[in-house]
Residue, then its C-alpha position, 0 to 999 in steps of 0.5 A: m222493615r217494622h213501621p212504628d207508630v210517630k206521635a209529634r208535639y211542638h212546641a212553638d216556642s222554640g220550634t222544636w218537635s218530640y215525638l213518642v214512637s212505640d211498637p204498637a205490636s207490643g206497646r214499647a215506647a220511646l221518647v225523642d227530643p223532649v221540651l221543657d217549658f223555659d221564659p228566659k224573661s222570669g226564669r220561669t220553668a214549667t212542665t206542659s210540652a214534657q206532660a203532653l208526651l206524658d198524657a199520650v204515654r198514658v192515653g195509649g197503654l204505653q211503657v216507655d224505655w227510651i228517652l232519647e236526645t239527638h245531642a245537646h241542644a242549644d235552643h231549649l231547654s229538655a225535659g229528659h230530667w223529668l220524664r225520666v222520674q215520671l216514667p220509672g225504667a226508662k232509660l235517658a239515653i245519648g251520643e257518647g258525643i257528649r263527653q266532649v261537649q261536657k268538656t267545651f262547655r264546663p270551662i265556658f260555665n266555671l263548673g269546675e272539678h265537681f262537675p263529670v265530663d263522663g257523661s254519667q249524667f245519663d242512664h246511657l251513651f250510643a256508641d256510633d251505629e249500635v243497635f237496640s230495639i222499642g219492642a219489637i221493631g229495630a232500631r240504630v244509633i247513626p251518628v250525624p257530626g255537623h250542627t255538634n259534634d254530638s249530633v245523633a240520629y235515630l232510626v228505628g224500624d222506617a222512623l228518622f229522628t236527625g235531630d238538627s242535622l237535615f230540616m224539612p226540605d224548604g228549611g235546608t240544613a242546621r246550623c254549624d257555627f258552634p263549638g264542635g259543628d263543621a259543615a263538611t263534617l255535616y254534609r258527609s253526615i247528610q249523605r250518609l242518611y241519603s244511602l237509607p231507602d228514599d220511602t225512609r220516613v225522615f222526622v225533623c227536631h226542627d221547624y219554623g215555618p219558612g215562608g210563614r206556612e205551617p209547622r211541619c215534621e215530616s218528609s222521606i228521604g226521598e223527599q229530602k234528595h231532591k229537594n232539600i234547599h241546601v244538599r240534594l242530590g248535585v250540591d257538593e260538599a264544596q257548593f253545601v259548605k259555602l252555602r252553609t258557612e255565609r248563612d251563618a256568618t248572618l245568624s244571631m245566637p240562639t236566644l236560650l244557647l247558655p240556659a240550655v247548654q248547662v241544663n242540658i248538659r246535665a241532662g236536662a237536670l237544673p243545677e243544684p240549690e244553693a243556700n237560700g233554696v234557689r237555684y241559677l244559671k250562669l251566664p258568662v259576660d264577655a266570655l263567648 
């Protein structure tokens, strides 16, 4: 199993880790879960975080073939669309479950029949267990529904990018109370990840520094299996579902859910400008 180079960047405002993963031998690369900066108070966007990833690509002399989304995020806006413009030849990809997410949210945001729900906003929709490559390093798409029904993980050589399925061991797992989420399904998805070799490197999408520690992004399958506070060895499905359901009942809605989802189902593209040249995001009132 090949050992890709992984560079991580932390977006403190959303607690999100984005990654530049590359094949050192060929210089081919992929970006995973890039963030578009967004200030919900002012409605301003910025590309500072995405530009940092782009700078790392250029410093390394890399050729980006893929921009990979693990799911339609509810806690940050994706910079996938912006990066695709900056990186000609890179394909923006997500799991084919995005179609169901688009169907779920089109009526919530009243996007109308003109908004396609076939995933065509993306360059490629991955099927479950589809294989691809980054240079000479083989990669595979692992479906991990449960947090959302479009969630996938990417196994690139010995590096696993889990999206919002597993957090760091002391952070546990992601919530399952979004549309399409299901705690029992997430438990089974994680068991699938736990079938990978113990030395598989695990790179999480979020870390919030439990207990006040510094944010971290990397663990291993072995460490997760033995130390994850929600779903370590010996925790059965019923126990996990009870824990996850009770915890989810205490959580408030993510601050950026409404702006993030309506952008991310568009593959990170903002809505088209209206007649005055301004783009608008919708805020459904008393709908959720």
